[in-house]
C-alpha positions in Angstrom: -190.4 -74.4 226.2 -189.4 -76.3 229.3 -187.3 -75.2 231.6 -183.8 -77.2 232.2 -182.8 -78.1 235.9 -179.9 -76.8 237.8 -177.8 -80.1 237.4 -178.0 -79.4 233.1 -177.4 -75.8 232.4 -176.0 -72.7 234.0 -172.7 -71.7 235.0 -172.7 -73.5 238.1 -173.0 -76.5 236.6 -170.6 -76.2 233.9 -168.2 -74.9 237.0 -168.6 -78.1 239.1 -167.9 -80.3 235.7 -164.7 -78.4 235.1 -163.8 -78.6 238.7 -164.8 -82.9 238.3 -162.8 -83.1 235.1 -159.6 -81.2 236.8 -159.8 -83.6 240.0 -160.5 -86.8 238.5 -159.3 -86.2 234.9 -161.0 -87.7 231.4 -160.6 -92.1 232.5 -164.5 -93.0 232.9 -165.3 -94.0 236.5 -167.1 -96.9 234.8 -164.8 -98.4 231.8 -161.4 -97.3 233.4 -160.3 -95.8 229.5 -159.7 -92.5 228.9 -161.8 -89.9 226.7 -164.1 -89.4 229.3 -166.3 -86.1 227.8 -169.5 -85.9 230.5 -170.1 -85.8 234.4 -171.8 -89.0 236.1 -173.5 -88.1 238.8 -172.7 -90.8 241.2 -176.6 -90.7 242.9 -178.5 -90.2 240.0 -180.3 -87.0 239.6 -183.6 -88.8 238.8 -183.4 -90.5 242.3 -182.6 -86.9 243.8 -183.1 -84.1 242.1 -182.3 -81.7 244.6 -178.6 -82.6 245.3 -176.3 -79.7 245.8 -174.0 -79.2 242.6 -170.8 -80.7 243.8 -167.3 -81.9 241.6 -166.9 -84.5 244.0 -170.1 -85.8 243.7 -169.9 -86.7 239.9 -166.9 -88.5 238.0 -166.0 -88.6 234.3 -167.6 -91.2 232.0 -168.3 -91.5 228.0 -171.9 -90.9 226.9 -174.2 -91.0 223.9 -172.5 -88.4 221.9 -168.7 -89.2 222.6 -168.4 -93.6 223.2 -165.6 -94.7 224.4 -163.1 -95.0 221.7 -161.3 -98.6 223.3 -164.6 -100.3 223.9 -167.7 -98.7 222.1 -169.9 -97.8 225.1 -171.8 -95.1 226.1 -171.1 -96.1 229.7 -173.1 -93.2 231.6 -175.8 -94.1 229.5 -175.9 -97.7 229.6 -175.8 -97.5 234.0 -178.4 -95.5 233.2 -179.7 -94.4 237.1 -178.6 -97.5 239.1 -176.0 -97.6 241.5 -172.3 -97.4 240.8 -171.5 -100.8 242.0 -174.3 -102.4 239.1 -172.1 -100.2 236.1 -170.5 -102.1 233.4 -166.8 -103.0 234.0 -164.9 -103.9 231.2 -161.4 -105.4 230.9 -158.4 -103.8 232.3 -155.7 -105.6 230.5 -156.3 -103.6 227.0 
């Protein structure tokens, strides 16, 4: 069985994820809607797998398992490993 990376498993990641939600709430940083349930790394792990586990380097986002209830997007999945500036934005007038 393959070992999971430090960013996806273990107590330090779960603790940082909980801290991130405590700091930033559950508003998706990509679409601006509430109900985000995933931690999106601002610098994708695929581009820097040695980055420290830091709640300030993550933001709430909607994912494939819990799409946005307003716009229906899987924001974190759609963003992929592109920079945050290229993320999908939706209308704020909902």
